[in-house]
TORPA-4810 file (N, C-alpha, C, O; in nm, 3 decimals):
<nodes>
NODE_1_10.598_11.432_8.641_10.674_11.421_8.571_10.760_11.288_8.524_10.798_11.213_8.614_M
NODE_2_10.777_11.272_8.458_10.774_11.124_8.404_10.928_11.071_8.449_11.035_11.125_8.423_A
NODE_3_10.898_10.918_8.543_11.047_10.886_8.545_11.152_10.833_8.457_11.124_10.799_8.343_A
NODE_4_11.296_10.823_8.514_11.412_10.829_8.421_11.470_10.731_8.468_11.432_10.709_8.584_V
NODE_5_11.595_10.615_8.406_11.710_10.534_8.448_11.713_10.446_8.364_11.648_10.426_8.261_G
NODE_6_11.842_10.362_8.445_11.875_10.300_8.292_11.764_10.211_8.298_11.661_10.209_8.365_S
NODE_7_11.838_10.101_8.167_11.757_9.978_8.114_11.681_9.935_8.270_11.565_9.914_8.304_A
NODE_8_11.796_9.933_8.332_11.748_9.807_8.469_11.662_9.850_8.586_11.633_9.780_8.683_E
NODE_9_11.629_9.968_8.565_11.603_10.042_8.675_11.534_10.217_8.641_11.585_10.298_8.563_Y
NODE_10_11.426_10.235_8.712_11.379_10.366_8.665_11.417_10.417_8.810_11.468_10.348_8.897_T
NODE_11_11.384_10.548_8.819_11.411_10.632_8.896_11.287_10.763_8.951_11.241_10.862_8.893_E
NODE_12_11.269_10.710_9.076_11.131_10.785_9.087_11.187_10.938_9.176_11.223_10.968_9.290_E
NODE_13_11.161_11.030_8.998_11.224_11.180_9.020_11.240_11.226_9.189_11.343_11.261_9.246_P
NODE_14_11.138_11.217_9.231_11.152_11.332_9.374_11.237_11.293_9.503_11.304_11.381_9.559_T
NODE_15_11.235_11.150_9.555_11.312_11.081_9.639_11.452_11.032_9.540_11.558_11.020_9.601_T
NODE_16_11.452_11.011_9.419_11.595_10.947_9.409_11.559_10.837_9.389_11.602_10.802_9.279_N
NODE_17_11.471_10.719_9.461_11.480_10.590_9.472_11.494_10.506_9.362_11.435_10.555_9.266_V
NODE_18_11.547_10.399_9.335_11.544_10.324_9.234_11.467_10.202_9.235_11.476_10.119_9.327_K
NODE_19_11.383_10.188_9.123_11.283_10.075_9.101_11.346_10.034_9.004_11.402_10.096_8.914_F
NODE_20_11.331_9.868_9.035_11.375_9.769_8.928_11.277_9.781_8.809_11.165_9.811_8.852_Q
NODE_21_11.279_9.769_8.680_11.141_9.745_8.564_11.089_9.600_8.619_10.972_9.563_8.628_R
NODE_22_11.197_9.535_8.650_11.059_9.390_8.680_11.127_9.304_8.817_11.227_9.329_8.884_S
NODE_23_11.049_9.218_8.825_11.087_9.147_8.972_10.997_9.037_8.964_10.886_9.044_8.912_L
NODE_24_11.057_8.918_9.026_10.986_8.815_9.067_10.987_8.845_9.253_11.082_8.893_9.315_N
NODE_25_10.882_8.809_9.298_10.837_8.857_9.443_10.781_8.689_9.514_10.730_8.615_9.430_L
NODE_26_10.786_8.655_9.604_10.717_8.516_9.667_10.562_8.522_9.598_10.499_8.618_9.553_P
NODE_27_10.525_8.372_9.610_10.394_8.357_9.616_10.350_8.412_9.410_10.264_8.355_9.343_G
NODE_28_10.421_8.506_9.369_10.399_8.496_9.230_10.451_8.398_9.115_10.548_8.323_9.105_C
NODE_29_10.342_8.434_9.033_10.347_8.266_8.877_10.450_8.330_8.800_10.480_8.228_8.738_S
NODE_30_10.518_8.405_8.761_10.617_8.478_8.696_10.670_8.639_8.743_10.645_8.698_8.848_G
NODE_31_10.746_8.684_8.631_10.817_8.816_8.659_10.679_8.940_8.647_10.582_8.930_8.571_S
NODE_32_10.705_9.051_8.744_10.624_9.148_8.689_10.670_9.279_8.672_10.755_9.326_8.749_L
NODE_33_10.612_9.354_8.562_10.677_9.444_8.527_10.632_9.596_8.604_10.526_9.596_8.666_S
NODE_34_10.695_9.695_8.599_10.709_9.858_8.672_10.595_9.911_8.562_10.608_9.888_8.442_L
NODE_35_10.498_9.973_8.609_10.406_10.028_8.555_10.387_10.182_8.571_10.319_10.263_8.508_L
NODE_36_10.472_10.194_8.678_10.494_10.393_8.747_10.509_10.405_8.884_10.473_10.323_8.968_G
NODE_37_10.573_10.524_8.906_10.619_10.553_9.051_10.571_10.717_9.112_10.531_10.821_9.059_T
NODE_38_10.595_10.682_9.218_10.539_10.824_9.295_10.611_10.865_9.441_10.730_10.870_9.470_G
NODE_39_10.544_10.880_9.487_10.610_10.889_9.643_10.469_10.935_9.736_10.370_10.984_9.684_Y
NODE_40_10.479_10.918_9.840_10.423_10.973_9.983_10.444_11.095_10.055_10.538_11.101_10.134_R
NODE_41_10.370_11.192_10.040_10.383_11.305_10.140_10.309_11.359_10.256_10.209_11.426_10.234_E
NODE_42_10.337_11.342_10.341_10.270_11.377_10.492_10.300_11.534_10.520_10.412_11.585_10.521_K
NODE_43_10.238_11.566_10.532_10.196_11.761_10.606_10.193_11.750_10.714_10.089_11.709_10.766_V
NODE_44_10.324_11.787_10.802_10.319_11.811_10.983_10.357_11.947_10.964_10.437_11.996_10.884_F
NODE_45_10.259_12.021_11.084_10.274_12.176_11.098_10.323_12.245_10.995_10.425_12.313_11.000_A
NODE_46_10.234_12.225_10.876_10.245_12.291_10.731_10.407_12.243_10.653_10.453_12.269_10.542_I
NODE_47_10.449_12.180_10.745_10.574_12.095_10.637_10.558_11.944_10.538_10.537_11.828_10.569_I
NODE_48_10.576_11.999_10.433_10.558_11.887_10.373_10.658_11.748_10.382_10.759_11.773_10.317_G
NODE_49_10.664_11.609_10.440_10.728_11.554_10.491_10.744_11.422_10.394_10.652_11.339_10.395_V
NODE_50_10.868_11.399_10.303_10.847_11.274_10.234_10.889_11.121_10.306_10.988_11.071_10.359_K
NODE_51_10.783_11.089_10.282_10.762_10.932_10.408_10.812_10.841_10.301_10.916_10.777_10.314_V
NODE_52_10.739_10.835_10.198_10.815_10.665_10.111_10.793_10.677_9.926_10.705_10.731_9.858_Y
NODE_53_10.888_10.619_9.898_10.885_10.608_9.706_10.767_10.490_9.742_10.750_10.435_9.851_A
NODE_54_10.695_10.470_9.617_10.618_10.399_9.564_10.609_10.393_9.406_10.601_10.488_9.328_V
NODE_55_10.615_10.227_9.371_10.624_10.156_9.262_10.478_10.099_9.194_10.387_10.144_9.264_G
NODE_56_10.444_10.049_9.126_10.313_9.970_9.066_10.371_9.838_8.955_10.382_9.850_8.833_L
NODE_57_10.407_9.703_9.044_10.413_9.643_8.957_10.308_9.557_8.905_10.250_9.502_8.999_Y
NODE_58_10.233_9.505_8.729_10.151_9.411_8.692_10.194_9.316_8.672_10.312_9.335_8.699_V
NODE_59_10.179_9.180_8.628_10.132_9.117_8.525_10.123_9.123_8.415_10.009_9.116_8.371_N
NODE_60_10.256_9.143_8.301_10.220_9.182_8.149_10.087_9.162_8.078_10.025_9.231_7.998_P
NODE_61_10.054_9.004_8.155_9.888_8.944_8.112_9.785_9.072_8.093_9.728_9.114_7.993_S
NODE_62_9.785_9.114_8.220_9.678_9.231_8.268_9.702_9.344_8.147_9.621_9.428_8.186_I
NODE_63_9.760_9.399_8.029_9.773_9.495_7.991_9.723_9.521_7.867_9.695_9.628_7.813_L
NODE_64_9.709_9.314_7.801_9.611_9.250_7.732_9.490_9.293_7.721_9.428_9.298_7.615_S
NODE_65_9.452_9.323_7.820_9.239_9.294_7.896_9.231_9.492_7.844_9.119_9.544_7.843_K
NODE_66_9.335_9.565_7.814_9.309_9.735_7.845_9.294_9.788_7.698_9.350_9.891_7.661_L
NODE_67_9.226_9.722_7.628_9.293_9.745_7.443_9.180_9.816_7.452_9.198_9.900_7.364_N
NODE_68_9.029_9.848_7.522_8.969_9.977_7.509_8.980_10.119_7.520_8.907_10.215_7.494_A
NODE_69_9.117_10.100_7.574_9.150_10.250_7.639_9.254_10.252_7.513_9.346_10.326_7.550_W
NODE_70_9.279_10.206_7.383_9.395_10.214_7.302_9.374_10.386_7.235_9.288_10.431_7.159_K
NODE_71_9.493_10.453_7.304_9.482_10.578_7.172_9.447_10.666_7.269_9.423_10.773_7.213_G
NODE_72_9.431_10.676_7.396_9.355_10.762_7.482_9.466_10.855_7.595_9.573_10.832_7.651_Q
NODE_73_9.387_10.949_7.589_9.521_11.042_7.683_9.577_11.010_7.815_9.519_10.915_7.867_S
NODE_74_9.661_11.055_7.876_9.677_10.999_7.998_9.576_11.036_8.101_9.537_10.975_8.201_T
NODE_75_9.539_11.170_8.043_9.410_11.278_8.160_9.285_11.202_8.151_9.199_11.210_8.239_S
NODE_76_9.270_11.098_8.004_9.104_10.988_8.007_9.167_10.863_8.039_9.097_10.762_8.037_E
NODE_77_9.298_10.855_8.072_9.340_10.714_8.129_9.313_10.726_8.334_9.267_10.661_8.428_I
NODE_78_9.375_10.844_8.304_9.394_10.890_8.494_9.197_10.868_8.493_9.147_10.767_8.543_Q
NODE_79_9.142_10.936_8.453_9.022_10.938_8.497_8.884_10.874_8.481_8.765_10.905_8.487_E
NODE_80_8.996_10.719_8.447_8.874_10.639_8.433_8.848_10.535_8.521_8.910_10.434_8.489_S
NODE_81_8.769_10.521_8.636_8.751_10.473_8.724_8.824_10.276_8.641_8.918_10.197_8.649_P
NODE_82_8.675_10.300_8.563_8.667_10.184_8.496_8.768_10.063_8.466_8.762_9.940_8.469_S
NODE_83_8.895_10.188_8.425_9.008_10.111_8.358_9.069_10.071_8.476_9.120_9.961_8.457_L
NODE_84_9.088_10.114_8.600_9.178_10.095_8.749_9.094_9.946_8.788_9.154_9.843_8.817_F
NODE_85_8.961_9.957_8.783_8.878_9.850_8.805_8.879_9.710_8.761_8.850_9.612_8.830_N
NODE_86_8.921_9.713_8.623_8.960_9.610_8.546_9.118_9.590_8.591_9.156_9.477_8.622_L
NODE_87_9.192_9.681_8.593_9.310_9.594_8.693_9.313_9.534_8.785_9.399_9.448_8.801_I
NODE_88_9.184_9.569_8.906_9.190_9.559_9.026_9.103_9.453_9.011_9.113_9.380_9.109_F
NODE_89_9.005_9.404_8.912_8.959_9.270_8.944_8.994_9.158_8.828_8.915_9.066_8.807_Q
NODE_90_9.119_9.172_8.753_9.177_9.051_8.695_9.222_8.970_8.754_9.315_9.025_8.812_S
NODE_91_9.221_8.855_8.785_9.304_8.778_8.836_9.431_8.738_8.825_9.468_8.621_8.837_P
NODE_92_9.509_8.842_8.801_9.637_8.826_8.826_9.716_8.945_8.853_9.686_9.064_8.856_L
NODE_93_9.837_8.875_8.875_9.927_9.002_9.015_9.947_9.118_9.014_9.965_9.170_8.904_E
NODE_94_9.950_9.194_9.125_9.959_9.298_9.100_10.017_9.355_9.212_9.960_9.334_9.319_K
NODE_95_10.137_9.436_9.210_10.213_9.432_9.370_10.254_9.599_9.367_10.310_9.652_9.271_S
NODE_96_10.227_9.646_9.452_10.300_9.760_9.527_10.452_9.774_9.579_10.470_9.709_9.682_L
NODE_97_10.545_9.832_9.540_10.641_9.848_9.636_10.654_10.006_9.695_10.687_10.118_9.657_Q
NODE_98_10.607_9.940_9.808_10.649_10.087_9.923_10.831_10.103_9.995_10.859_10.043_10.098_I
NODE_99_10.897_10.159_9.948_11.029_10.199_10.007_11.020_10.341_10.084_10.964_10.438_10.034_V
NODE_100_11.067_10.340_10.179_11.108_10.376_10.366_11.226_10.543_10.313_11.346_10.551_10.336_L
NODE_101_11.161_10.623_10.262_11.302_10.760_10.294_11.322_10.789_10.383_11.416_10.865_10.405_V
NODE_102_11.222_10.730_10.504_11.292_10.749_10.653_11.278_10.713_10.782_11.167_10.750_10.821_R
NODE_103_11.318_10.678_10.836_11.256_10.552_10.972_11.121_10.607_11.011_11.093_10.726_11.024_D
NODE_104_11.074_10.545_11.021_10.900_10.521_11.056_10.877_10.440_11.199_10.964_10.361_11.236_V
NODE_105_10.791_10.455_11.255_10.787_10.350_11.344_10.684_10.285_11.324_10.582_10.352_11.320_D
NODE_106_10.673_10.170_11.307_10.536_10.048_11.278_10.425_10.065_11.271_10.349_10.032_11.180_G
NODE_107_10.389_10.150_11.425_10.246_10.153_11.461_10.241_10.259_11.391_10.133_10.262_11.332_K
NODE_108_10.302_10.347_11.369_10.308_10.515_11.341_10.200_10.487_11.173_10.085_10.521_11.144_T
NODE_109_10.335_10.394_11.077_10.304_10.349_10.943_10.183_10.277_10.962_10.105_10.314_10.875_F
NODE_110_10.117_10.170_11.054_9.995_10.087_11.026_9.855_10.210_11.014_9.757_10.222_10.941_W
NODE_111_9.932_10.311_11.169_9.779_10.377_11.175_9.770_10.490_11.049_9.666_10.553_11.030_D
NODE_112_9.859_10.503_10.987_9.853_10.584_10.897_9.762_10.492_10.754_9.679_10.542_10.678_A
NODE_113_9.796_10.394_10.756_9.739_10.269_10.660_9.570_10.275_10.682_9.479_10.317_10.612_F
NODE_114_9.574_10.229_10.776_9.442_10.196_10.884_9.334_10.344_10.882_9.214_10.317_10.879_D
NODE_115_9.359_10.450_10.883_9.278_10.582_10.872_9.261_10.639_10.750_9.184_10.735_10.744_D
NODE_116_9.337_10.584_10.609_9.330_10.512_10.461_9.210_10.444_10.488_9.109_10.511_10.509_A
NODE_117_9.207_10.340_10.490_9.184_10.208_10.453_9.028_10.209_10.519_8.938_10.234_10.440_I
NODE_118_9.000_10.189_10.626_8.926_10.191_10.767_8.768_10.280_10.672_8.666_10.216_10.649_S
NODE_119_8.782_10.416_10.634_8.706_10.448_10.593_8.616_10.435_10.489_8.501_10.476_10.471_P
NODE_120_8.719_10.349_10.405_8.650_10.313_10.250_8.574_10.195_10.291_8.499_10.177_10.195_R
NODE_121_8.547_10.093_10.387_8.497_9.994_10.357_8.363_10.077_10.463_8.372_10.164_10.550_I
NODE_122_8.260_10.011_10.412_8.169_10.137_10.475_8.083_10.024_10.581_7.989_10.082_10.635_K
NODE_123_8.099_9.837_10.631_8.038_9.753_10.706_8.151_9.727_10.755_8.230_9.724_10.661_A
NODE_124_8.192_9.710_10.832_8.273_9.582_10.885_8.257_9.505_10.862_8.135_9.504_10.846_L
NODE_125_8.322_9.342_10.825_8.257_9.217_10.888_8.348_9.139_10.967_8.459_9.178_10.931_T
NODE_126_8.362_9.057_11.046_8.433_8.958_11.107_8.558_8.959_11.005_8.673_8.976_11.045_S
NODE_127_8.534_8.945_10.900_8.687_8.875_10.790_8.734_8.969_10.813_8.825_8.972_10.896_I
NODE_128_8.679_9.113_10.732_8.727_9.218_10.736_8.832_9.252_10.850_8.951_9.275_10.830_D
NODE_129_8.762_9.252_10.985_8.837_9.256_11.124_8.971_9.170_11.110_9.081_9.217_11.085_E
NODE_130_8.947_9.066_11.126_9.039_8.954_11.102_9.160_8.988_11.035_9.273_8.981_11.084_S
NODE_131_9.118_9.040_10.876_9.232_9.062_10.781_9.297_9.164_10.848_9.419_9.158_10.839_A
NODE_132_9.233_9.290_10.936_9.303_9.432_10.929_9.345_9.400_11.026_9.390_9.504_11.076_L
NODE_133_9.372_9.274_11.128_9.444_9.274_11.238_9.547_9.168_11.232_9.626_9.159_11.325_S
NODE_134_9.556_9.070_11.114_9.680_9.080_11.049_9.770_9.136_11.007_9.891_9.112_11.004_T
NODE_135_9.682_9.247_10.960_9.751_9.334_10.835_9.844_9.406_10.956_9.965_9.421_10.945_F
NODE_136_9.756_9.454_11.091_9.825_9.553_11.207_9.967_9.486_11.274_10.076_9.540_11.296_R
NODE_137_9.913_9.330_11.299_10.042_9.283_11.356_10.162_9.264_11.290_10.271_9.244_11.343_S
NODE_138_10.132_9.272_11.146_10.271_9.284_11.112_10.370_9.425_11.134_10.490_9.397_11.134_I
NODE_139_10.347_9.528_11.146_10.387_9.647_11.209_10.402_9.699_11.317_10.460_9.804_11.344_F
NODE_140_10.342_9.615_11.394_10.284_9.704_11.566_10.450_9.631_11.628_10.490_9.515_11.631_Q
NODE_141_10.507_9.745_11.665_10.628_9.734_11.760_10.732_9.688_11.651_10.811_9.606_11.699_G
NODE_142_10.751_9.710_11.542_10.841_9.701_11.440_10.887_9.832_11.365_10.830_9.892_11.274_R
NODE_143_10.998_9.857_11.425_11.078_9.952_11.408_11.102_9.940_11.275_11.171_9.841_11.251_P
NODE_144_11.049_10.046_11.111_11.056_10.013_11.021_11.183_10.153_10.978_11.163_10.274_10.985_L
NODE_145_11.300_10.087_10.937_11.447_10.211_10.892_11.397_10.253_10.752_11.305_10.191_10.699_K
NODE_146_11.476_10.390_10.675_11.484_10.371_10.620_11.542_10.334_10.476_11.656_10.376_10.456_K
NODE_147_11.505_10.289_10.410_11.489_10.167_10.349_11.447_10.075_10.322_11.485_10.010_10.225_G
NODE_148_11.348_10.037_10.407_11.291_9.900_10.429_11.200_9.937_10.313_11.143_10.043_10.286_T
NODE_149_11.204_9.763_10.222_11.098_9.736_10.145_10.927_9.677_10.211_10.932_9.586_10.293_F
NODE_150_10.817_9.722_10.179_10.702_9.685_10.215_10.652_9.599_10.061_10.648_9.654_9.950_I
NODE_151_10.631_9.515_10.077_10.556_9.471_9.895_10.348_9.456_9.949_10.313_9.395_10.050_F
NODE_152_10.295_9.495_9.897_10.169_9.451_9.884_10.140_9.365_9.755_10.168_9.399_9.640_L
NODE_153_10.104_9.295_9.779_10.051_9.177_9.617_9.925_9.149_9.635_9.869_9.107_9.737_T
NODE_154_9.884_9.173_9.532_9.702_9.113_9.510_9.733_9.024_9.386_9.758_9.044_9.267_W
NODE_155_9.717_8.877_9.495_9.714_8.819_9.372_9.527_8.766_9.339_9.482_8.740_9.227_L
NODE_156_9.489_8.763_9.401_9.330_8.831_9.289_9.220_8.951_9.401_9.238_9.007_9.509_D
NODE_157_9.122_8.946_9.312_9.093_9.061_9.436_9.069_9.055_9.548_9.022_9.161_9.591_S
NODE_158_9.082_8.960_9.639_9.051_8.926_9.741_9.154_8.874_9.831_9.140_8.848_9.950_S
NODE_159_9.263_8.862_9.754_9.350_8.781_9.864_9.502_8.914_9.817_9.527_8.975_9.714_K
NODE_160_9.549_8.910_9.912_9.678_8.968_9.925_9.778_8.948_10.011_9.768_8.938_10.133_M
NODE_161_9.909_8.942_9.923_10.023_8.887_10.011_10.112_9.026_10.085_10.125_9.136_10.031_L
NODE_162_10.164_8.987_10.214_10.252_9.133_10.229_10.379_9.106_10.267_10.392_9.030_10.363_V
NODE_163_10.482_9.154_10.212_10.596_9.097_10.231_10.669_9.231_10.292_10.634_9.346_10.267_C
NODE_164_10.760_9.200_10.365_10.843_9.359_10.452_10.993_9.287_10.441_11.009_9.165_10.435_V
NODE_165_11.091_9.378_10.440_11.209_9.317_10.425_11.321_9.470_10.414_11.310_9.562_10.333_S
NODE_166_11.406_9.459_10.503_11.496_9.562_10.542_11.653_9.533_10.438_11.745_9.614_10.449_S
NODE_167_11.663_9.446_10.369_11.783_9.426_10.279_11.745_9.405_10.199_11.731_9.285_10.225_D
NODE_168_11.710_9.413_10.114_11.669_9.383_9.950_11.552_9.305_9.918_11.483_9.271_10.013_G
NODE_169_11.515_9.266_9.791_11.435_9.184_9.816_11.366_9.062_9.893_11.431_8.964_9.929_L
NODE_170_11.232_9.078_9.915_11.236_8.961_10.018_11.214_8.751_9.968_11.187_8.685_9.867_P
NODE_171_11.238_8.735_10.067_11.217_8.590_10.028_11.177_8.446_10.069_11.222_8.333_10.049_S
NODE_172_11.029_8.525_10.161_10.923_8.491_10.208_10.803_8.610_10.248_10.810_8.733_10.253_N
NODE_173_10.668_8.493_10.277_10.547_8.590_10.237_10.548_8.660_10.411_10.525_8.557_10.475_V
NODE_174_10.558_8.741_10.486_10.478_8.796_10.606_10.353_8.744_10.666_10.349_8.668_10.763_D
NODE_175_10.241_8.795_10.594_10.113_8.749_10.614_10.048_8.753_10.495_10.097_8.825_10.409_A
NODE_176_9.940_8.685_10.469_9.816_8.660_10.354_9.675_8.756_10.407_9.598_8.726_10.498_T
NODE_177_9.674_8.854_10.336_9.513_8.876_10.409_9.389_8.838_10.250_9.409_8.833_10.129_I
NODE_178_9.306_8.825_10.310_9.188_8.736_10.241_9.057_8.821_10.301_8.979_8.780_10.387_E
NODE_179_9.055_8.938_10.241_8.920_8.979_10.283_8.911_9.104_10.123_8.977_9.196_10.073_S
NODE_180_8.811_9.042_10.103_8.768_9.165_9.909_8.771_9.276_9.934_8.824_9.354_9.855_G
NODE_181_8.701_9.330_10.080_8.677_9.462_10.145_8.822_9.528_10.142_8.849_9.630_10.079_N
NODE_182_8.889_9.470_10.201_9.021_9.536_10.243_9.130_9.552_10.104_9.180_9.652_10.054_V
NODE_183_9.137_9.439_10.075_9.242_9.456_9.959_9.163_9.552_9.828_9.222_9.583_9.724_T
NODE_184_9.071_9.576_9.848_8.984_9.673_9.772_9.008_9.814_9.791_9.057_9.892_9.710_L
NODE_185_8.956_9.842_9.949_9.003_9.957_9.978_9.109_9.979_9.963_9.119_10.061_9.872_A
NODE_186_9.274_9.930_10.032_9.371_9.931_9.953_9.401_9.948_9.804_9.517_9.969_9.768_L
NODE_187_9.318_9.942_9.733_9.346_9.988_9.585_9.308_10.077_9.599_9.382_10.159_9.545_F
NODE_188_9.218_10.127_9.650_9.141_10.282_9.631_9.233_10.370_9.676_9.273_10.473_9.621_D
NODE_189_9.263_10.325_9.778_9.370_10.416_9.851_9.474_10.517_9.753_9.501_10.636_9.733_V
NODE_190_9.507_10.396_9.713_9.620_10.411_9.582_9.567_10.463_9.434_9.628_10.545_9.365_F
NODE_191_9.460_10.407_9.402_9.402_10.454_9.255_9.278_10.492_9.238_9.229_10.471_9.127_F
NODE_192_9.195_10.557_9.343_9.096_10.573_9.388_9.051_10.753_9.303_9.124_10.810_9.223_G
NODE_193_8.910_10.808_9.357_8.938_10.928_9.301_9.007_11.033_9.377_9.034_11.142_9.327_N
NODE_194_9.045_10.984_9.548_9.161_11.076_9.659_9.263_11.017_9.700_9.294_11.008_9.818_A
NODE_195_9.363_10.944_9.545_9.483_10.873_9.584_9.583_10.946_9.677_9.601_11.065_9.650_P
NODE_196_9.666_10.885_9.805_9.725_10.939_9.900_9.906_10.931_9.823_10.017_10.928_9.875_V
NODE_197_9.870_10.931_9.715_10.011_10.950_9.583_9.998_10.973_9.465_10.028_10.900_9.371_S
NODE_198_9.940_11.102_9.464_9.880_11.131_9.326_10.002_11.112_9.245_9.963_11.085_9.131_P
NODE_199_10.144_11.115_9.248_10.159_11.123_9.163_10.221_10.945_9.090_10.263_10.912_8.979_S
NODE_200_10.202_10.879_9.201_10.178_10.720_9.156_10.059_10.715_9.023_10.094_10.669_8.914_L
NODE_201_9.930_10.762_9.042_9.840_10.741_8.977_9.866_10.808_8.824_9.816_10.768_8.719_K
NODE_202_9.969_10.934_8.847_9.997_10.980_8.732_10.066_10.909_8.664_10.031_10.870_8.552_D
NODE_203_10.205_10.872_8.734_10.268_10.797_8.635_10.245_10.699_8.538_10.274_10.682_8.419_S
NODE_204_10.150_10.608_8.672_10.085_10.480_8.632_10.045_10.501_8.525_10.083_10.420_8.441_V
NODE_205_9.944_10.623_8.474_9.857_10.688_8.372_9.964_10.665_8.263_9.969_10.566_8.190_A
NODE_206_10.071_10.797_8.261_10.151_10.791_8.171_10.242_10.644_8.102_10.291_10.629_7.991_M
NODE_207_10.239_10.587_8.176_10.300_10.437_8.171_10.222_10.368_8.056_10.274_10.306_7.963_G
NODE_208_10.079_10.389_8.078_9.987_10.300_8.044_9.952_10.375_7.907_9.934_10.310_7.804_L
NODE_209_9.938_10.564_7.912_9.913_10.546_7.757_10.030_10.512_7.700_10.010_10.449_7.596_T
NODE_210_10.170_10.533_7.732_10.283_10.518_7.636_10.229_10.351_7.587_10.206_10.344_7.467_T
NODE_211_10.212_10.247_7.648_10.197_10.074_7.629_10.065_10.104_7.569_10.038_10.006_7.499_I
NODE_212_9.976_10.183_7.563_9.861_10.148_7.451_9.849_10.261_7.318_9.766_10.253_7.227_L
NODE_213_9.919_10.331_7.329_9.971_10.415_7.219_9.887_10.341_7.098_9.899_10.380_6.982_K
</nodes>
């Protein structure tokens, strides 16, 4: 389902969370543009529970590198690992904005993230373990209230900024993650062959189809 909204916001249709069409984040060189939105659902005792809405923002300069996919269909784009790999490898900013749609304990949130990231790393190095420890420390013992923003911003393929804010856009960076394996695993969680939010990958593919007509 395509996201709809006003000129300044796009609404994720399942959770009704509004995402700004463009924004400026700490540590980024310029404004980032919204490419697609989706949501994450967890199943508890056969009942699907929506946990968060999520949007992907990119440095608009990334789009000029994707001309090889001009004119392709949404399904062709969605099923192109090389396109998503090119977006990941590009030394230009990408950011996921996660907006919680229910209260979540910080440890529970991290454990779910870790369960998705760790199996995607074949052999953890000390650098990876240090990065995961830094990542974990942001969320441990931190209650995450409904409406909390979490930004995961890739500056390049091995460096990521994490910002958490309970009152609007963040003004500072909570942590810097420096591990190519961890940053790639996290990108794969959302844009690999088995994404945790299929709706986000669908929406991003539709957004790219429109741009690359």
